[in-house]
N, CA, C and O of each residue as an XYZ file, in Angstrom:
404
protein
N     -18.818     28.226    307.685
C     -19.048     29.138    306.599
C     -19.620     28.352    305.419
O     -19.141     27.262    305.109
N     -20.627     28.895    304.772
C     -21.296     28.245    303.658
C     -21.029     29.022    302.376
O     -21.024     30.253    302.393
N     -20.807     28.326    301.265
C     -20.483     28.978    300.000
C     -21.633     28.825    299.013
O     -22.279     27.780    298.937
N     -21.869     29.890    298.263
C     -22.825     29.873    297.165
C     -22.123     30.529    295.983
O     -21.521     31.591    296.141
N     -22.187     29.915    294.793
C     -21.462     30.455    293.657
C     -22.390     30.772    292.495
O     -23.407     30.106    292.299
N     -22.033     31.786    291.734
C     -22.692     32.129    290.476
C     -21.604     32.258    289.430
O     -20.577     32.891    289.677
N     -21.816     31.665    288.265
C     -20.789     31.711    287.232
C     -21.435     32.028    285.892
O     -22.442     31.422    285.525
N     -20.848     32.991    285.149
C     -21.186     33.209    283.755
C     -19.869     33.198    282.992
O     -18.828     32.892    283.572
N     -19.893     33.524    281.709
C     -18.662     33.419    280.938
C     -17.621     34.475    281.302
O     -16.431     34.231    281.106
N     -18.012     35.628    281.817
C     -17.053     36.675    282.152
C     -17.213     37.213    283.570
O     -16.535     38.171    283.941
N     -18.088     36.620    284.363
C     -18.357     37.134    285.696
C     -18.708     35.973    286.615
O     -19.486     35.092    286.249
N     -18.138     35.979    287.789
C     -18.491     34.974    288.787
C     -18.423     35.614    290.163
O     -17.686     36.575    290.381
N     -19.193     35.073    291.075
C     -19.071     35.541    292.450
C     -19.312     34.405    293.404
O     -19.949     33.404    293.072
N     -18.794     34.580    294.584
C     -18.965     33.590    295.635
C     -19.424     34.327    296.894
O     -18.925     35.406    297.210
N     -20.364     33.741    297.593
C     -20.864     34.302    298.842
C     -20.310     33.457    299.976
O     -20.574     32.258    300.065
N     -19.544     34.096    300.833
C     -19.015     33.431    302.015
C     -19.886     33.844    303.186
O     -19.827     34.986    303.641
N     -20.684     32.924    303.668
C     -21.630     33.230    304.732
C     -20.960     33.010    306.083
O     -20.458     31.925    306.378
N     -20.964     34.060    306.894
C     -20.378     34.002    308.227
C     -21.433     34.206    309.290
O     -22.610     34.393    308.983
N     -21.014     34.169    310.529
C     -21.944     34.353    311.644
C     -22.462     35.780    311.720
O     -23.653     35.992    311.945
N     -21.583     36.766    311.535
C     -21.973     38.160    311.704
C     -22.041     38.933    310.395
O     -22.712     39.962    310.314
N     -21.358     38.449    309.386
C     -21.259     39.211    308.151
C     -21.048     38.266    306.977
O     -20.296     37.297    307.084
N     -21.708     38.545    305.862
C     -21.464     37.804    304.636
C     -20.505     38.601    303.768
O     -20.586     39.827    303.702
N     -19.599     37.900    303.105
C     -18.636     38.525    302.216
C     -18.889     37.989    300.811
O     -18.923     36.778    300.595
N     -19.067     38.903    299.861
C     -19.274     38.521    298.467
C     -18.050     38.956    297.685
O     -17.708     40.138    297.657
N     -17.388     37.995    297.049
C     -16.227     38.278    296.212
C     -16.682     38.128    294.768
O     -17.102     37.048    294.352
N     -16.596     39.223    293.996
C     -17.013     39.235    292.597
C     -15.755     39.298    291.739
O     -14.917     40.183    291.915
N     -15.630     38.356    290.814
C     -14.484     38.310    289.910
C     -14.979     38.564    288.494
O     -15.931     37.925    288.045
N     -14.336     39.501    287.780
C     -14.768     39.841    286.423
C     -13.592     39.785    285.466
O     -12.433     39.916    285.859
N     -13.920     39.591    284.218
C     -12.965     39.722    283.122
C     -13.662     40.550    282.056
O     -14.462     40.032    281.278
N     -13.352     41.842    282.025
C     -14.006     42.783    281.125
C     -13.508     42.547    279.708
O     -12.369     42.131    279.498
N     -14.369     42.817    278.744
C     -13.997     42.682    277.343
C     -12.908     43.674    276.972
O     -12.804     44.741    277.577
N     -12.104     43.332    275.990
C     -11.007     44.209    275.581
C     -11.543     45.481    274.937
O     -12.713     45.568    274.564
N     -10.676     46.440    274.819
C     -11.025     47.746    274.263
C     -11.485     47.632    272.810
O     -12.215     48.497    272.326
N     -11.070     46.588    272.117
C     -11.384     46.423    270.697
C     -12.810     45.931    270.447
O     -13.303     46.036    269.324
N     -13.477     45.402    271.461
C     -14.834     44.884    271.290
C     -15.823     46.023    271.070
O     -15.521     47.185    271.343
N     -16.994     45.679    270.578
C     -18.008     46.690    270.271
C     -18.589     47.302    271.545
O     -18.589     46.681    272.609
N     -19.082     48.525    271.412
C     -19.689     49.208    272.551
C     -20.931     48.468    273.044
O     -21.205     48.456    274.244
N     -21.679     47.856    272.138
C     -22.888     47.137    272.540
C     -22.548     45.960    273.458
O     -23.231     45.737    274.457
N     -21.498     45.210    273.123
C     -21.132     44.068    273.959
C     -20.587     44.541    275.309
O     -20.842     43.905    276.332
N     -19.842     45.648    275.325
C     -19.349     46.177    276.602
C     -20.499     46.726    277.438
O     -20.506     46.574    278.660
N     -21.473     47.366    276.786
C     -22.640     47.878    277.513
C     -23.433     46.739    278.141
O     -23.866     46.844    279.289
N     -23.626     45.650    277.397
C     -24.393     44.528    277.939
C     -23.662     43.887    279.113
O     -24.299     43.466    280.079
N     -22.322     43.805    279.043
C     -21.575     43.260    280.177
C     -21.695     44.169    281.391
O     -21.910     43.692    282.505
N     -21.556     45.478    281.184
C     -21.680     46.405    282.311
C     -23.061     46.353    282.931
O     -23.192     46.478    284.148
N     -24.097     46.171    282.123
C     -25.451     46.011    282.658
C     -25.554     44.749    283.497
O     -26.189     44.754    284.552
N     -24.933     43.662    283.038
C     -24.942     42.411    283.811
C     -24.226     42.610    285.144
O     -24.706     42.140    286.175
N     -23.089     43.297    285.140
C     -22.350     43.557    286.372
C     -23.174     44.420    287.329
O     -23.206     44.150    288.529
N     -23.829     45.437    286.818
C     -24.673     46.284    287.662
C     -25.854     45.505    288.225
O     -26.234     45.714    289.378
N     -26.443     44.607    287.432
C     -27.555     43.791    287.922
C     -27.105     42.889    289.058
O     -27.823     42.723    290.045
N     -25.913     42.301    288.926
C     -25.391     41.444    289.992
C     -25.189     42.268    291.255
O     -25.582     41.837    292.339
N     -24.581     43.448    291.135
C     -24.347     44.283    292.314
C     -25.655     44.785    292.901
O     -25.766     44.897    294.122
N     -26.649     45.093    292.075
C     -27.941     45.525    292.595
C     -28.670     44.397    293.311
O     -29.450     44.641    294.231
N     -28.416     43.164    292.888
C     -29.067     41.998    293.481
C     -28.469     41.657    294.856
O     -29.146     41.066    295.697
N     -27.214     42.027    295.078
C     -26.545     41.746    296.352
C     -27.065     42.726    297.404
O     -27.086     43.934    297.165
N     -27.482     42.224    298.557
C     -27.958     43.133    299.610
C     -26.889     44.144    300.010
O     -25.698     43.833    300.006
N     -27.317     45.345    300.353
C     -26.413     46.448    300.653
C     -25.552     46.188    301.894
O     -24.432     46.691    301.983
N     -26.061     45.411    302.846
C     -25.345     45.224    304.102
C     -24.252     44.165    304.017
O     -23.512     43.991    304.986
N     -24.118     43.451    302.903
C     -23.017     42.508    302.730
C     -21.747     43.252    302.342
O     -21.800     44.284    301.673
N     -20.611     42.723    302.766
C     -19.326     43.274    302.347
C     -19.039     42.764    300.938
O     -19.144     41.566    300.677
N     -18.672     43.681    300.020
C     -18.423     43.310    298.624
C     -16.975     43.592    298.270
O     -16.445     44.660    298.576
N     -16.340     42.626    297.623
C     -14.981     42.784    297.128
C     -15.028     42.521    295.632
O     -15.440     41.444    295.202
N     -14.608     43.498    294.837
C     -14.608     43.389    293.383
C     -13.171     43.267    292.910
O     -12.328     44.098    293.248
N     -12.891     42.232    292.127
C     -11.547     42.048    291.609
C     -11.609     41.464    290.213
O     -12.653     40.973    289.784
N     -10.509     41.516    289.513
C     -10.447     40.915    288.194
C      -9.641     41.741    287.215
O      -8.905     42.652    287.596
N      -9.796     41.403    285.943
C      -9.100     42.078    284.860
C     -10.077     43.031    284.201
O     -11.010     42.600    283.524
N      -9.868     44.326    284.395
C     -10.787     45.330    283.870
C     -10.347     45.896    282.526
O     -11.078     46.681    281.922
N      -9.159     45.511    282.044
C      -8.642     46.030    280.769
C      -8.837     47.540    280.686
O      -9.290     48.062    279.667
N      -8.491     48.231    281.764
C      -8.777     49.664    281.854
C      -7.509     50.444    282.157
O      -6.635     49.990    282.894
N      -7.436     51.619    281.572
C      -6.408     52.595    281.910
C      -7.132     53.859    282.345
O      -7.911     54.441    281.589
N      -6.862     54.272    283.576
C      -7.464     55.494    284.092
C      -6.349     56.519    284.217
O      -5.352     56.289    284.901
N      -6.527     57.637    283.558
C      -5.493     58.662    283.498
C      -5.539     59.632    284.653
O      -6.243     59.421    285.641
N      -4.783     60.689    284.513
C      -4.632     61.685    285.573
C      -5.546     62.884    285.395
O      -5.256     63.952    285.933
N      -6.635     62.744    284.661
C      -7.551     63.857    284.466
C      -8.151     64.280    285.804
O      -8.415     63.444    286.668
N      -8.362     65.578    285.965
C      -8.886     66.110    287.220
C     -10.257     65.565    287.572
O     -10.588     65.441    288.751
N     -11.053     65.240    286.577
C     -12.410     64.772    286.839
C     -12.433     63.426    287.575
O     -13.407     63.118    288.263
N     -11.374     62.625    287.438
C     -11.336     61.304    288.063
C     -10.663     61.305    289.435
O     -10.705     60.290    290.130
N     -10.050     62.402    289.839
C      -9.302     62.435    291.100
C     -10.142     62.126    292.339
O      -9.624     61.491    293.257
N     -11.422     62.543    292.419
C     -12.194     62.159    293.609
C     -12.384     60.646    293.736
O     -12.567     60.138    294.842
N     -12.343     59.934    292.632
C     -12.549     58.488    292.665
C     -11.242     57.728    292.793
O     -11.152     56.796    293.592
N     -10.218     58.106    292.018
C      -8.985     57.314    291.994
C      -7.856     57.912    292.829
O      -6.861     57.237    293.093
N      -7.995     59.147    293.242
C      -6.956     59.778    294.037
C      -5.972     60.557    293.189
O      -6.249     60.877    292.033
N      -4.817     60.861    293.771
C      -3.825     61.719    293.139
C      -2.904     60.993    292.160
O      -2.337     61.625    291.269
N      -2.749     59.695    292.309
C      -1.757     58.967    291.522
C      -2.422     58.075    290.482
O      -3.455     57.456    290.740
N      -1.816     58.023    289.313
C      -2.235     57.098    288.272
C      -1.022     56.779    287.417
O      -0.154     57.629    287.220
N      -0.962     55.585    286.922
C       0.149     55.160    286.088
C       0.067     55.763    284.693
O       1.089     55.944    284.031
N      -1.147     56.073    284.243
C      -1.369     56.495    282.859
C      -1.679     57.991    282.768
O      -2.174     58.598    283.718
N      -1.380     58.565    281.614
C      -1.688     59.971    281.359
C      -3.139     60.146    280.908
O      -3.831     61.056    281.365
N      -3.593     59.275    280.012
C      -4.918     59.396    279.407
C      -5.782     58.206    279.770
O      -5.282     57.107    280.014
N      -7.082     58.437    279.802
C      -8.052     57.404    280.127
C      -8.636     56.819    278.849
O      -8.965     57.549    277.914
N      -8.761     55.490    278.818
C      -9.417     54.837    277.687
C     -10.877     54.561    278.057
O     -11.284     54.777    279.198
N     -11.657     54.083    277.092
C     -13.094     53.874    277.291
C     -13.380     52.927    278.454
O     -14.267     53.199    279.263
N     -12.644     51.819    278.548
C     -12.875     50.892    279.661
C     -12.557     51.542    281.004
O     -13.171     51.199    282.014
N     -11.609     52.470    281.029
C     -11.311     53.195    282.257
C     -12.457     54.092    282.683
O     -12.775     54.186    283.868
N     -13.075     54.749    281.716
C     -14.248     55.582    282.014
C     -15.378     54.716    282.546
O     -16.051     55.089    283.507
N     -15.588     53.567    281.929
C     -16.645     52.652    282.396
C     -16.373     52.175    283.824
O     -17.295     52.073    284.634
N     -15.106     51.883    284.130
C     -14.743     51.422    285.472
C     -14.987     52.513    286.510
O     -15.553     52.248    287.571
N     -14.564     53.727    286.208
C     -14.771     54.839    287.154
C     -16.265     55.103    287.338
O     -16.711     55.345    288.459
N     -17.033     55.061    286.272
C     -18.480     55.252    286.387
C     -19.113     54.180    287.253
O     -19.996     54.475    288.058
N     -18.674     52.944    287.101
C     -19.219     51.869    287.936
C     -18.823     52.062    289.394
O     -19.633     51.842    290.294
N     -17.586     52.471    289.626
C     -17.108     52.649    290.999
C     -17.855     53.775    291.706
O     -18.135     53.683    292.901
N     -18.180     54.842    290.967
C     -18.876     55.946    291.614
C     -20.331     55.628    291.744
O     -21.095     56.439    292.268
């Protein structure tokens, strides 16, 4: 298996190259809720660019600290399911659900 890494200040990924399938593990640390919308937008654009750059046929695993609370609103149930720890969704939670969908 061969490894290739990409690192930025809040995002890194590693490509594990296998015989039949490549696995890409993406690790993120999203900005806190207190940061400006412009800085959060630029980070989300960087994350989307990384995911768009990864070929579709690779297996992708996304993990990290998303600083997100996703509530029990009906609009999010198709993405997160029936259970949630929180009642209300914060801005980072909306961004996370939008990225996931």
